[in-house]
PLY file of the C-alpha trace (Angstrom):
ply
format ascii 1.0
element vertex 461
property float x
property float y
property float z
element edge 460
property int vertex1
property int vertex2
end_header
36.90 143.19 140.12
39.53 144.20 143.02
40.32 147.48 144.83
43.36 149.34 144.73
44.71 152.65 146.24
47.65 154.44 145.87
49.54 157.74 144.40
49.99 156.93 141.50
47.72 157.70 138.56
46.97 155.31 136.09
48.02 151.32 136.63
49.74 149.52 133.55
48.97 145.99 133.81
51.74 143.97 131.91
55.61 145.11 131.43
55.87 143.64 127.44
56.06 145.74 124.33
52.78 147.51 124.52
52.91 147.83 128.67
55.87 149.76 128.48
55.33 152.00 125.41
52.23 153.08 127.45
53.70 153.53 130.34
56.79 156.02 128.52
54.24 157.83 126.90
52.17 158.76 129.87
55.60 159.28 132.06
56.57 161.61 129.66
53.46 163.84 130.40
53.58 164.01 133.36
51.49 161.20 134.52
52.93 158.42 137.51
52.68 154.87 136.35
52.84 151.54 138.69
53.62 149.15 135.90
52.70 145.82 137.26
54.78 142.83 135.54
54.34 139.08 136.78
57.57 137.93 135.79
59.80 138.52 138.57
57.47 137.75 140.91
58.16 134.21 140.99
55.86 133.78 138.14
56.69 133.00 133.97
54.98 132.58 130.75
54.94 129.06 128.60
57.10 131.79 126.15
59.48 134.04 128.14
62.81 133.60 129.61
63.53 136.22 131.27
62.11 138.93 133.62
63.08 141.41 131.22
60.73 144.33 130.52
59.56 144.15 126.18
61.30 140.82 126.03
61.23 139.45 122.20
60.21 135.92 122.62
59.74 134.98 118.84
61.62 136.62 116.01
64.48 139.52 116.73
63.09 141.31 113.36
60.56 144.64 113.68
60.29 143.62 109.84
60.73 146.46 107.20
62.11 149.97 107.96
61.24 151.30 104.71
58.80 154.11 105.12
58.51 155.08 101.80
57.25 151.71 100.93
56.35 149.68 103.21
53.05 149.96 105.93
55.35 148.78 108.88
58.03 150.69 108.09
55.62 153.52 108.01
54.54 153.00 111.20
58.22 152.89 112.46
58.07 156.41 111.18
55.19 157.44 113.03
56.14 155.77 116.08
59.42 157.53 115.94
57.68 160.99 115.28
55.88 160.33 118.69
58.82 159.47 120.38
58.35 155.64 120.72
60.59 154.00 123.50
60.47 150.85 121.37
61.55 152.30 118.42
64.42 154.83 120.94
65.54 151.48 122.30
65.54 149.68 119.04
67.99 152.03 117.31
70.23 151.47 120.53
70.18 147.82 120.18
69.78 147.25 116.58
72.10 144.76 114.46
72.09 144.25 110.34
69.36 142.78 108.82
69.29 144.46 105.55
65.93 146.91 104.88
64.49 145.09 108.17
65.21 146.07 111.65
66.13 143.71 113.71
67.78 144.04 117.57
69.91 141.90 119.78
66.98 141.32 121.67
68.78 141.35 125.33
70.20 144.72 124.82
67.09 145.89 123.15
65.18 144.39 126.42
67.65 145.92 128.82
67.49 149.69 127.24
63.58 149.50 127.74
63.81 148.43 131.62
66.71 151.22 132.17
64.59 153.93 130.73
61.86 153.52 132.46
63.12 152.40 135.49
65.43 155.46 135.54
62.31 157.67 135.07
60.66 159.18 138.36
56.92 159.27 137.28
57.31 155.08 136.93
56.63 152.55 139.38
58.03 149.12 138.13
56.05 146.27 140.49
56.72 142.67 140.51
53.49 141.37 140.70
50.93 139.11 139.13
47.29 140.84 138.87
44.26 138.13 139.11
41.74 140.32 138.69
40.49 144.17 136.95
40.24 146.57 139.25
37.25 147.90 140.01
38.28 151.76 139.89
40.91 153.76 138.45
42.57 154.46 135.19
44.03 151.33 133.87
45.55 149.92 130.79
45.84 146.21 130.52
49.09 145.18 128.40
49.33 141.46 129.30
49.83 140.70 125.64
48.84 137.44 124.12
49.99 135.08 127.43
47.57 136.87 129.65
47.27 134.50 133.04
44.44 132.25 133.44
43.03 134.11 136.67
43.23 137.59 134.89
42.33 136.14 131.77
38.83 134.92 133.31
38.06 137.98 135.16
38.62 139.53 131.51
35.97 137.48 130.19
33.98 137.94 133.05
33.64 141.48 132.25
33.22 141.43 128.54
30.75 138.84 128.65
32.62 137.32 125.74
34.67 134.01 125.50
38.10 134.98 124.38
39.80 134.23 121.45
42.76 132.12 120.68
45.36 131.28 118.23
48.61 129.64 118.13
51.88 131.25 117.43
55.32 129.09 117.37
59.06 130.11 118.08
61.82 130.37 115.23
65.25 127.97 116.51
68.58 130.25 117.38
72.15 129.11 116.08
75.14 129.29 117.23
77.15 130.93 114.31
80.80 129.54 115.16
78.90 126.13 114.61
77.37 126.56 110.98
79.84 125.11 108.51
80.68 127.98 105.97
82.21 126.35 103.39
78.84 125.70 102.31
76.76 128.26 102.81
77.55 132.13 102.02
76.16 135.33 103.23
74.29 137.56 100.72
70.83 139.68 100.82
68.25 138.90 98.51
68.94 140.86 95.27
71.86 142.07 97.22
69.99 144.83 98.80
71.34 146.10 102.34
71.56 149.12 104.91
74.52 150.96 106.22
74.79 148.53 109.12
75.05 145.49 107.17
77.74 142.94 106.94
80.38 143.52 104.12
78.36 140.47 101.62
74.90 141.43 103.13
73.04 140.14 105.93
71.97 136.85 105.88
73.31 133.37 105.83
72.56 131.26 103.32
72.31 127.54 102.89
71.25 125.98 99.72
69.57 122.81 98.77
69.33 120.79 95.96
65.94 119.35 95.26
66.95 115.89 96.32
67.65 117.67 99.54
64.60 119.62 99.57
62.34 117.09 98.92
64.08 114.81 101.56
63.51 117.71 104.42
59.92 118.22 103.00
58.94 114.96 103.56
60.50 115.17 107.20
58.79 118.36 108.28
55.62 116.59 107.23
56.03 113.15 108.81
58.31 114.24 111.77
57.23 114.26 115.41
55.28 117.12 116.86
53.90 118.75 119.69
50.70 117.45 120.77
47.88 119.43 121.67
46.04 119.48 124.89
42.11 118.56 124.30
40.95 122.37 124.52
44.13 123.59 122.18
42.51 121.20 119.32
40.15 123.73 117.54
42.26 126.71 117.92
43.54 128.39 114.25
46.87 129.50 113.68
47.76 133.18 112.66
49.19 133.30 109.38
52.01 135.68 110.05
53.73 133.07 112.62
52.54 129.63 110.91
54.69 127.06 112.02
56.61 125.55 108.87
55.52 122.42 108.87
52.18 123.57 108.74
53.08 125.26 105.71
54.68 122.09 103.91
52.09 120.20 104.93
49.91 122.29 101.96
51.76 121.44 99.39
55.39 120.34 98.30
56.05 123.53 96.63
54.76 125.74 99.48
58.06 126.59 100.71
59.85 126.95 97.91
57.52 130.20 97.06
57.91 131.19 100.54
60.57 131.16 103.74
62.61 128.83 101.30
62.63 130.41 97.81
65.99 130.72 96.56
65.20 133.49 94.39
67.46 136.92 94.04
70.42 134.43 95.78
73.50 133.95 93.81
75.10 130.49 95.16
79.17 130.99 94.88
79.47 127.05 95.02
77.38 126.44 91.59
78.60 128.80 89.33
78.15 128.69 85.32
79.50 130.06 81.94
76.05 131.52 82.06
75.59 132.45 85.80
79.34 133.56 86.92
77.91 134.50 89.96
76.33 131.75 90.86
72.79 129.95 90.09
69.66 130.81 91.92
69.28 127.34 94.56
66.48 125.27 94.11
65.45 125.86 97.60
67.47 127.98 100.38
67.41 128.08 104.55
68.34 131.59 105.59
69.53 132.48 108.96
69.74 136.69 110.28
71.60 138.02 112.77
69.83 137.41 116.30
72.65 139.53 118.65
74.84 142.55 118.01
78.14 139.89 118.90
76.73 138.31 115.62
77.37 135.08 117.96
73.51 134.08 117.30
71.55 133.84 114.27
67.92 132.57 114.03
66.35 130.64 111.31
64.24 133.10 109.38
60.82 131.34 108.69
61.19 129.01 110.75
58.62 128.87 113.86
58.14 125.08 114.31
56.23 123.08 116.71
58.07 120.28 116.01
59.47 117.99 119.08
62.98 119.40 119.88
64.55 115.97 119.06
62.85 115.38 115.62
64.11 119.13 115.14
67.85 118.95 115.76
67.73 115.57 113.71
66.12 117.24 110.51
67.41 120.89 111.28
71.28 119.07 111.02
70.18 117.90 107.51
70.58 121.31 106.04
73.70 122.30 103.98
76.18 123.81 106.75
74.16 122.96 109.41
75.29 119.62 109.72
77.13 120.34 113.21
74.64 122.96 114.46
74.35 123.73 117.50
71.05 125.67 119.30
71.09 128.38 121.21
67.50 127.64 121.59
65.34 125.31 119.78
61.42 126.10 118.38
58.72 126.12 120.47
55.10 126.60 120.32
52.29 128.58 122.64
48.89 129.05 122.66
47.95 133.73 122.24
44.50 134.93 123.54
43.12 137.84 122.54
39.84 140.04 122.80
37.22 140.42 120.21
37.88 143.57 119.99
35.12 145.61 117.64
32.81 144.06 119.95
34.32 145.24 123.46
36.27 147.75 123.09
35.24 151.57 121.96
36.97 153.75 119.85
39.37 154.90 123.02
40.43 151.12 123.34
38.09 151.28 126.41
36.09 148.30 127.69
32.78 149.43 126.91
31.34 147.41 130.37
34.14 149.08 132.34
35.19 152.46 130.59
38.05 153.12 133.35
40.11 150.08 131.93
42.16 150.63 128.27
43.21 147.32 126.56
46.85 147.66 124.50
49.17 145.71 122.43
48.53 141.84 121.30
45.64 141.09 123.64
43.29 143.24 121.16
43.95 141.65 118.37
46.55 143.25 116.90
49.70 141.07 115.45
52.63 142.26 115.72
55.75 143.68 118.01
55.68 146.92 116.72
52.04 146.70 116.29
51.92 145.33 119.55
54.05 148.40 120.64
51.96 150.89 118.45
48.65 150.25 120.21
50.80 150.78 123.45
51.62 154.00 122.86
48.02 155.11 121.63
46.61 153.65 124.70
49.13 156.01 126.90
48.50 158.99 124.75
44.69 158.60 125.01
44.88 157.88 129.06
47.05 160.77 129.13
44.37 163.31 127.57
41.26 161.77 129.48
43.35 162.68 132.81
43.88 166.21 131.36
40.63 167.00 130.81
41.21 167.16 126.67
38.96 165.64 124.32
40.80 163.13 122.19
41.44 164.00 118.58
41.03 160.91 116.89
44.08 159.91 114.43
43.49 160.23 110.78
43.00 156.64 109.37
45.06 157.50 106.47
47.93 156.82 109.19
48.97 153.64 110.05
48.43 154.59 113.84
45.59 155.25 112.61
44.46 152.66 110.07
45.39 149.63 112.57
43.42 151.14 115.64
40.27 151.71 113.20
40.68 148.00 112.17
41.06 147.09 115.87
38.23 149.27 117.40
35.15 148.81 114.82
35.90 148.50 111.48
37.00 144.56 111.31
33.92 142.45 111.23
33.45 141.36 114.78
32.02 138.02 113.51
35.74 137.00 111.51
38.04 138.84 113.73
41.78 137.36 113.89
44.67 139.24 114.58
45.64 141.77 111.97
49.59 143.23 110.72
49.16 146.26 110.08
48.99 146.89 106.17
48.00 148.92 103.22
44.94 147.08 102.60
43.65 148.85 105.94
44.28 152.08 104.53
41.19 154.58 103.12
41.96 153.64 99.20
43.14 155.80 96.76
41.74 154.48 93.40
42.75 157.79 91.88
46.62 156.57 91.60
48.39 153.98 89.72
48.81 150.61 91.30
52.48 151.02 90.65
52.81 154.49 92.45
50.01 153.78 95.45
52.81 152.73 98.21
54.38 155.97 98.00
51.46 157.27 97.58
49.98 155.82 101.24
52.87 156.56 102.77
53.40 160.40 101.40
49.73 161.22 101.95
50.25 159.32 105.62
53.39 161.61 106.60
51.53 164.93 105.70
48.17 163.73 107.91
49.64 162.59 110.89
51.63 166.18 110.90
48.86 168.16 110.52
47.12 166.09 113.04
50.01 166.57 115.73
49.94 170.46 114.75
46.26 170.97 115.17
45.99 168.57 118.59
47.86 169.25 121.79
49.11 165.84 121.54
53.02 166.46 120.29
55.48 164.84 122.76
56.22 167.43 125.15
60.34 169.21 125.18
0 1
1 2
2 3
3 4
4 5
5 6
6 7
7 8
8 9
9 10
10 11
11 12
12 13
13 14
14 15
15 16
16 17
17 18
18 19
19 20
20 21
21 22
22 23
23 24
24 25
25 26
26 27
27 28
28 29
29 30
30 31
31 32
32 33
33 34
34 35
35 36
36 37
37 38
38 39
39 40
40 41
41 42
42 43
43 44
44 45
45 46
46 47
47 48
48 49
49 50
50 51
51 52
52 53
53 54
54 55
55 56
56 57
57 58
58 59
59 60
60 61
61 62
62 63
63 64
64 65
65 66
66 67
67 68
68 69
69 70
70 71
71 72
72 73
73 74
74 75
75 76
76 77
77 78
78 79
79 80
80 81
81 82
82 83
83 84
84 85
85 86
86 87
87 88
88 89
89 90
90 91
91 92
92 93
93 94
94 95
95 96
96 97
97 98
98 99
99 100
100 101
101 102
102 103
103 104
104 105
105 106
106 107
107 108
108 109
109 110
110 111
111 112
112 113
113 114
114 115
115 116
116 117
117 118
118 119
119 120
120 121
121 122
122 123
123 124
124 125
125 126
126 127
127 128
128 129
129 130
130 131
131 132
132 133
133 134
134 135
135 136
136 137
137 138
138 139
139 140
140 141
141 142
142 143
143 144
144 145
145 146
146 147
147 148
148 149
149 150
150 151
151 152
152 153
153 154
154 155
155 156
156 157
157 158
158 159
159 160
160 161
161 162
162 163
163 164
164 165
165 166
166 167
167 168
168 169
169 170
170 171
171 172
172 173
173 174
174 175
175 176
176 177
177 178
178 179
179 180
180 181
181 182
182 183
183 184
184 185
185 186
186 187
187 188
188 189
189 190
190 191
191 192
192 193
193 194
194 195
195 196
196 197
197 198
198 199
199 200
200 201
201 202
202 203
203 204
204 205
205 206
206 207
207 208
208 209
209 210
210 211
211 212
212 213
213 214
214 215
215 216
216 217
217 218
218 219
219 220
220 221
221 222
222 223
223 224
224 225
225 226
226 227
227 228
228 229
229 230
230 231
231 232
232 233
233 234
234 235
235 236
236 237
237 238
238 239
239 240
240 241
241 242
242 243
243 244
244 245
245 246
246 247
247 248
248 249
249 250
250 251
251 252
252 253
253 254
254 255
255 256
256 257
257 258
258 259
259 260
260 261
261 262
262 263
263 264
264 265
265 266
266 267
267 268
268 269
269 270
270 271
271 272
272 273
273 274
274 275
275 276
276 277
277 278
278 279
279 280
280 281
281 282
282 283
283 284
284 285
285 286
286 287
287 288
288 289
289 290
290 291
291 292
292 293
293 294
294 295
295 296
296 297
297 298
298 299
299 300
300 301
301 302
302 303
303 304
304 305
305 306
306 307
307 308
308 309
309 310
310 311
311 312
312 313
313 314
314 315
315 316
316 317
317 318
318 319
319 320
320 321
321 322
322 323
323 324
324 325
325 326
326 327
327 328
328 329
329 330
330 331
331 332
332 333
333 334
334 335
335 336
336 337
337 338
338 339
339 340
340 341
341 342
342 343
343 344
344 345
345 346
346 347
347 348
348 349
349 350
350 351
351 352
352 353
353 354
354 355
355 356
356 357
357 358
358 359
359 360
360 361
361 362
362 363
363 364
364 365
365 366
366 367
367 368
368 369
369 370
370 371
371 372
372 373
373 374
374 375
375 376
376 377
377 378
378 379
379 380
380 381
381 382
382 383
383 384
384 385
385 386
386 387
387 388
388 389
389 390
390 391
391 392
392 393
393 394
394 395
395 396
396 397
397 398
398 399
399 400
400 401
401 402
402 403
403 404
404 405
405 406
406 407
407 408
408 409
409 410
410 411
411 412
412 413
413 414
414 415
415 416
416 417
417 418
418 419
419 420
420 421
421 422
422 423
423 424
424 425
425 426
426 427
427 428
428 429
429 430
430 431
431 432
432 433
433 434
434 435
435 436
436 437
437 438
438 439
439 440
440 441
441 442
442 443
443 444
444 445
445 446
446 447
447 448
448 449
449 450
450 451
451 452
452 453
453 454
454 455
455 456
456 457
457 458
458 459
459 460
């Protein structure tokens, strides 16, 4: 570990979603923060394209915003209650996405950076940190692409080999290169939000059975990125499974996953029985990626196909024959801690309790979950600085359930990255199955409010 001295109270290493959220929570509570981000110092990761804080490298979606029936939507609600900078910036940069929350990734990143850079308690420093500090309160939020030198320092401090998995990135298409004479705009089951486009939020490219089977064959046989020797046994995380890996599981897998046509009425295939249009055999959906509506990403199309193979195959999709790609799919390796074994209930490193971890490096998965753990780590650190005992979050809340899973409730021997889901919540056996989602969210909202009223963790005015 390396010695550091400065007039800041907390050193945050990593300016992604979690690091930015932790910095905001601390700064709002009067804590001086040094936020170190290596991008902008001449360094870059295999997945990032800019040096902006809180850059979104995969999808532009924060997933469902339904806080009555969805666990991640509930997490959105709880983070808003705690004045999350990620939720603030997300609303500012929001683009139509049906019942989901999606953002213009450039506007989002710029808003986070602007807000933090203007706060007097935050100092943003573009620098690479190679070793863990040996003193001083520190939050490590370097994400799943932690630089090798720092990763080795973490391994040395934990005494545990870090775990790893692969994460794939979906392509982005220029809107004006899509042939809308073959596609149509519609949300599944016509579900839309007030911010929706006139007809829906997704561009739908329909496929016949013959087209789908040919496409499936192309996915399975297409040339893929080759793994290095040390990467060959690294598992994928199911939430970001490359589409060709899903295709290899069976010819029907994609039709019941990202390419399902259920609930989508193809206006180019009408009959007397289906005057609004029949459901296609399979469909490729694209979701708006920026506020201007000029970029659309291919939903569920994370891929490790080589670039040439991607262009050739994706241009066989009806409507994308002349598609121009703003970004092709990619693959990068993610790393994360065996957190149930090496972190305590307050995200502190057992071997060095002045260091907390936050974000995806802790083994949570997803933009919102990463930011949520950053939020909680900032609040915990602020409480510690003030000399207050941390009042644990109720496990019935989305924040509490996710935190509990990471810091001890998961089996350390089989620990893998996890999105927030109702399976992490204390069960409600007395409630009928069809009513449980609403019951989970209702209980969580009451319990979070009681926790805030009984604790000293409310956001200052």
